[in-house]
N, C-alpha and C positions, 0 to 999 in steps of 0.2 A: 279185336282179333279172337275168334272163338276158339275152344279147345281143340276141335277138328282141324282148324286152320293151322293151328299151332303144330299139332302131329304131322301134318301134311308138308308143312314148311321144312320140318326138321327132316323127315324123310328126304326131301329134295336137296337139303345142304348136305346131308351125308353123302348123297349119290355125287354130289359136285365137289366133295373134298373140302368144304369150308368150314373151318373150325368154329364152334360156339358152347354156349354152357345151356343146358336145359334146366329151367329153374321151375320146380313144382312145390307148391304151398301143400305141405302134410298136416299143419296144425294152425288154428287161427282162433286165439281167445278174444272174446269180445271186449273193449270196440276196437275193430280192425275193419278195412274196406276189403280185404282180400278173404276168400273163401277157400277151404280145403279143396284140391283139385285145380286150382287157378294155375295156370302155365305162363311161362315167358321164355324168349330165347335172348340170351344177350351176347353180342358179337365182340371181336377184338378191337373193334373202335369205339365201343362204349354204348353202341345204340341197342335198345331193347324192342323188342316185339312180342306183344302179350301182355298179361297183366298179373304182377304178384303183390299188389299193395300200393299205397300212396306215394307221394314222391319222398318222403322220408325213407320209407322202406326199400321203395326202388333204388334210392342213392346208395344204401348199403349192399343191397344184392349186385349192383353194378360193379362197385369196388372189390368185392370178394371175387366175383366172377372172373374179373380180368387176371387176379392172382391165380385162379385154378385153371386157367388157359395155360398158364406157365407150369404148374405142378403137373397137371394131368389127372388129380385125384378128386374123388367125388367129396363133398362136406354137407354135413348137416349144419345149416344155419339157423341159429335162434335169435331173433330180435326182439328185444323187450325194453320198455320203459323203465324198468326197475334198474337202480343203479347197481354196478358191480359185474360187469361183463368178464368172461373168463378166456384165458389164452388158448389158442388151438390144443385139443388133446386127440389122442387116438381113441376110437372105439373099441368095442370088444373085438375079439378076434375074428376077422372076416367081415367087419362092420366099418362103415364110413367114419372119417374124421368129424368131429364136432366142434364148434365154435359159437359161444354166446357172446353177444355185443349189446351193448347198452346203447339205446337210441334215444336221448332225451327229448327228441322232436315229438315222439309218438304221442298220440292224445291217450294211451293207455292200450292194455292189451298186449298179447304177444303173439308172435309169428314163427312158426319153423317152416323152413324152405330148405327142400333138398337141392342142391346144385351138382349138375353132373356134367362135367366137361366132355365135349366129344370133339375130339383131335384126331384128325385123319392120320393115316400111316404116311410118314415121310416119302416124297417122290424122289426117285433117282432117276435121271436121264443118262442114258449110256449110248454115246455115238461110236460106232464101230462094230466089226464082225468078226474079228481075230479072236484067238484064245483068250487072252485077257478080258476082253469085252463079255465071251461068253462066260467064263470063270465068275466075273463081278455080277453079272445078271443073276447067275443062279446062286450065288452067296448071298447076295442081298435079298432076295425073295426069302431065302431060309431065315433070315434074320426080321422079316416083317416090313421090308420096304417095299412099296409099289415102285415097279421098274417100267419105265418107257424106253423103248430103243427108237433113237434118231427120229423125234418127231420133225416135221417141217417148220415149225416154230417152237421156241423154246418156252416152256410153261411157266408163268411167272411163280407159281407155288411150287416149282422144285425146290427142293432141300439141297440138291446138288447135282451138278453136270460132270460128267467125266467123258473127256474127248480121247479115245483109244483107236483113232482111225489110221495111225502110223503114217502121217504125211499128206492124208487126203482131207481137204476143206477144213484145216485145224483153225487157220484164223477167223474164218467166218463163223465157225461154233463157238469159240471162246469170245468173240466180239459179240454174238447175241447173248451169252448167257452172262457176261459183265454188264450188258446195257439192260438185261432184265432183272439185275441185282440179286443174282442167284447168292446165296450165302457161300457155297463152297463149289469152286470152278477148278477142276483138274485136268492136267495134260499128260498123258501116257507118253514119255519120250526120255532119251537120255538127258543127262544135266546140260550137255553143252548145244544139242539141238533144241531142247525146251527153251532155253535162254534165247536162241536166236528167233524161235517163233514167237514168243512173248515180246521181244523187242520189235518185232516188225507190226505188231497189233497198232492200229490207228486210236489209240486211247491214251490217256494221260497216265503218268508214273504211278499215280494212287491205284488206278484199275490193273495195270500191270502186276503190282505189287501183290494183288489178290489171287493170282494165277498159282496154283501149285503144281510145280514141275520140277523134278519128276513126281508125279502125283504118288502119295503113300506115304506112310512113316518108313523111315529107315531100320528095317528089322532083318536085313540081309536077305531079302526075298529073291528067289531065283525061278520058280515055276508059275505059270500064269496064275493058279490057286494061291501061291503065297503072295502074288503081287495085288490080287483082288483082295486078300486079307488086310493087306498093308494100307490099300486105298480106304476101305471100309472104316478100319481103324482110325484113320486120319478124318474122315467125315465125321464120326462120332465124337472124336476129340473136338473138331472145329464147331459143331453144332452148338447153339446157345445151351447153358446149362439150366435145368428145371431147378428151382427153389423147394418146391414141395412144400411151401409155407404159405398159408392163407394171409390177407394183408390184416393187421392190426388196426386198431382205431386210430394210430399215428403212424402211417406207413412212410417208408422212405423210398424215394426214386432215384437210384444213384446208378440204374444200367442205362444203356444206349438203346434201350427197347423203344421201337417206332410206336407202341401203343400209348393211348393217352396217360398223361401224367395224372397222379392223384394228388388234390390239394385238401386244404383243412378248413372246414367252414370256421370263420372267425368268431361267430357267435356261439355255437354249441361244440364246436370241436370234432364233428363227424368228417368222415373221409367221403370226398365229393370226387368223382371223376370228372377231368377237365374237358367236357365235350359241349357242343354248342347247345345240345338238348338240355344241359344242367343250368339250373338257375345260377345266374351271375349278375354282378353289377360292377362298373367301372368307377374308380374313385381315385381321384388324383393321378391319373395316368397308371394304376394298376388295377387288375381285373380279379375280383374276389368271387368264391364260388360258395353256393349255399345248398345244403339238403332239402330244404323246403321254403315256401313263400314265407313263413312265420320268422324264420332266421333272417331272410333277405329284408323285410319290413323293418326289424328290429335295427338291422344294421344301418340301414337307409335313414333311420331317424337319429342315429347317433353313431356315425362311424368314427369318429375321434375316440370316443369312450370305449369301444371294442378294441380299436387298434392300440389304444394305450394299455389296456389290459392284457 
């Protein structure tokens, strides 16, 4: 994939609202296969389009990029074969954070790669035309949300769906939002009527429990603007919190994040994102993941020795 192709693909992804990390090689000390200016795009499922180095470097870039999609902050990643990586540290005022990672699989040389996460603004879908729906739309736009009013189909990438139709087509709107797996589904209604609407939905109890009704935090809201504020406050509180922390060489995977998990190479200890395009080998019913072909071959020759250690 050429550099112009990467740039064109990045422009298209921005327009489509697809999150990704734009990785650009800014320094390459020999011997390295990547050159300054090489680029790649890393997606939330762990796939990579473009080129920023061989398998070992790519494995490190993939693991760090997935963490940056969580934090939303850029990172200058230094990958070196020399021992002694450093923990993440903030750069000078206004500069990106920096992280130095020791990759024992590199044949030598050092790479510095700038990782820039591109995370689209959250999409809020609002159903309704009354004062609360209007106030919610205006306030959400002011807070940087993309707002879509009553689409014919619920966009799967929506961060939240709020139904403020006051009795019109509520069951259909809520059922579609739940079926699409939207993180926040809210119904503007009194507590009693809201419970009746939710109870009538043809979904299981777990799905019913996901509907927030009355939508919004209990802040004593009275005006449409105050109700809109309470709803947005609840959406912010319910959204998955960003860690703001790049992965270390021994990442933990303790969240219910649907993204690929990160495993540890049993030979060199590097972080490897567990996707089918990463090198792996099944042994005694367990799948092991590797940063490069050298580690895979070493493990295949003596799996008992590496597992014992």
